[in-house]
C-alpha positions in Angstrom: 77.9 58.5 59.5 81.4 57.1 58.7 84.0 59.7 57.5 84.7 57.5 54.4 81.0 57.8 53.4 81.2 61.6 53.7 84.4 61.7 51.6 82.6 59.7 49.0 79.7 62.1 49.0 82.0 65.0 48.5 83.8 63.3 45.6 80.5 62.4 43.9 78.8 65.8 44.4 81.6 68.2 43.9 80.8 69.0 40.2 77.1 69.6 41.2 78.0 71.9 44.1 80.5 73.8 42.0 78.0 74.2 39.2 75.4 75.6 41.6 77.9 78.0 43.2 79.1 79.3 39.8 75.6 79.7 38.6 74.3 81.7 41.7 77.4 83.5 43.1 77.9 86.9 41.5 80.9 86.9 39.1 82.5 89.7 41.1 82.7 87.4 44.1 84.1 84.3 42.3 87.2 84.6 44.5 85.0 83.3 47.3 83.9 80.1 45.5 86.1 78.0 47.8 84.6 79.7 50.9 81.1 79.0 49.7 81.8 75.4 48.9 83.5 74.8 52.2 80.4 76.2 54.0 78.1 74.0 51.9 80.0 70.8 52.9 80.2 72.0 56.5 76.4 72.4 56.6 75.9 69.2 54.8 78.1 67.3 57.4 76.2 68.9 60.2 72.9 68.0 58.6 73.9 64.4 57.8 75.3 63.8 61.3 72.4 65.6 62.9 69.8 63.7 61.1 68.5 66.7 59.2 68.7 65.0 55.8 65.3 63.3 55.5 66.1 61.3 52.4 63.1 62.7 50.4 65.6 63.6 47.6 69.0 62.5 46.4 71.9 63.8 48.5 73.2 65.6 45.4 69.8 67.5 45.0 69.9 68.4 48.7 73.5 69.7 48.4 72.6 71.6 45.3 69.9 73.5 47.2 72.4 74.2 50.1 74.9 75.5 47.5 72.3 77.8 46.0 71.3 79.1 49.4 74.9 79.6 50.5 75.7 81.4 47.2 72.8 83.8 47.7 73.8 84.4 51.3 77.3 85.2 50.3 76.1 87.6 47.6 74.0 89.5 50.2 76.8 89.5 52.8 79.5 90.7 50.4 77.2 93.3 48.7 76.4 94.8 52.1 80.1 95.0 53.0 80.9 96.5 49.6 78.2 99.1 50.0 79.5 100.0 53.4 83.1 100.4 52.1 81.9 102.4 49.0 79.9 104.7 51.3 82.9 105.3 53.5 85.1 105.8 50.4 82.5 108.2 49.0 82.4 110.1 52.2 86.1 110.2 52.2 86.2 111.6 48.6 83.6 114.2 49.4 85.6 115.3 52.4 88.7 115.7 50.2 87.0 118.7 48.7 86.4 120.3 52.1 88.6 121.7 54.8 88.4 118.3 56.5 90.5 116.8 53.7 93.7 117.4 55.6 92.4 115.7 58.8 91.0 112.7 56.7 94.3 112.4 54.9 96.2 112.5 58.2 93.9 109.7 59.5 94.5 107.6 56.4 98.3 108.2 56.6 98.2 107.4 60.3 96.4 104.2 59.6 99.0 103.2 56.9 101.9 104.1 59.2 100.4 102.1 62.1 100.3 98.9 60.0 103.2 96.5 60.0 105.2 96.7 56.8 103.8 93.5 55.2 100.1 94.5 55.9 100.8 98.1 54.7 102.2 96.7 51.4 99.2 94.4 51.0 96.8 97.3 51.5 98.7 99.6 49.2 98.7 97.0 46.4 94.9 96.5 47.0 94.4 100.3 46.7 96.2 100.2 43.4 93.5 97.8 42.2 95.8 94.7 42.1 93.7 91.5 42.3 93.8 89.7 45.6 95.2 86.6 43.9 98.1 88.6 42.4 98.8 90.2 45.8 98.9 86.8 47.4 101.4 85.5 44.9 103.5 88.7 45.1 103.5 88.6 48.9 103.9 84.8 49.2 100.7 84.5 51.2 97.5 82.6 51.1 94.8 84.5 49.3 92.6 84.1 52.4 95.2 85.9 54.4 95.3 88.7 51.9 91.5 89.0 52.0 91.6 89.1 55.8 94.2 91.9 55.9 92.3 93.9 53.4 89.0 93.4 55.2 90.4 94.3 58.6 92.3 97.4 57.2 89.1 98.6 55.5 87.2 98.2 58.7 89.8 100.0 60.7 89.9 102.8 58.2 86.1 103.2 58.4 86.2 103.3 62.2 88.9 106.0 62.1 86.9 108.1 59.6 83.8 107.8 61.7 85.7 108.9 64.8 85.6 105.5 66.5 88.8 104.4 68.2 89.9 101.3 66.4 92.1 100.0 69.2 
């Protein structure tokens, strides 16, 4: 396949792929639309260059199906991560009512202090329920960078609560 042909496929199918992703991706995860679309076209490229597209249907129909599958996979993936974080946050909140509160608070404070200033600010804004897109603008960062910082900080915090050394 020639790269120009692939670019043409993207241009022609972009509305179809976006429609599928918007239809099947949970609204709570709309900030990941670009990630899902990128994965759709990556898989399509691999499929087209690897001979996996049989030609039984139009390319747009095939890409629509890939977009549906990728949206559903992203829903499952992000839902699992959200449940894990909510469980850790719930455990943390429950511990706040016990004598362990002080040690948990110390862990959380230790985590925040250990972060570089920019990452600490990003996470503090996230904890104040500021949308990732607004944090990105405020911090002059790409939104994907903000997502990465928040994800890694959550993961680090969960490890600390569970007594796993995060270093």
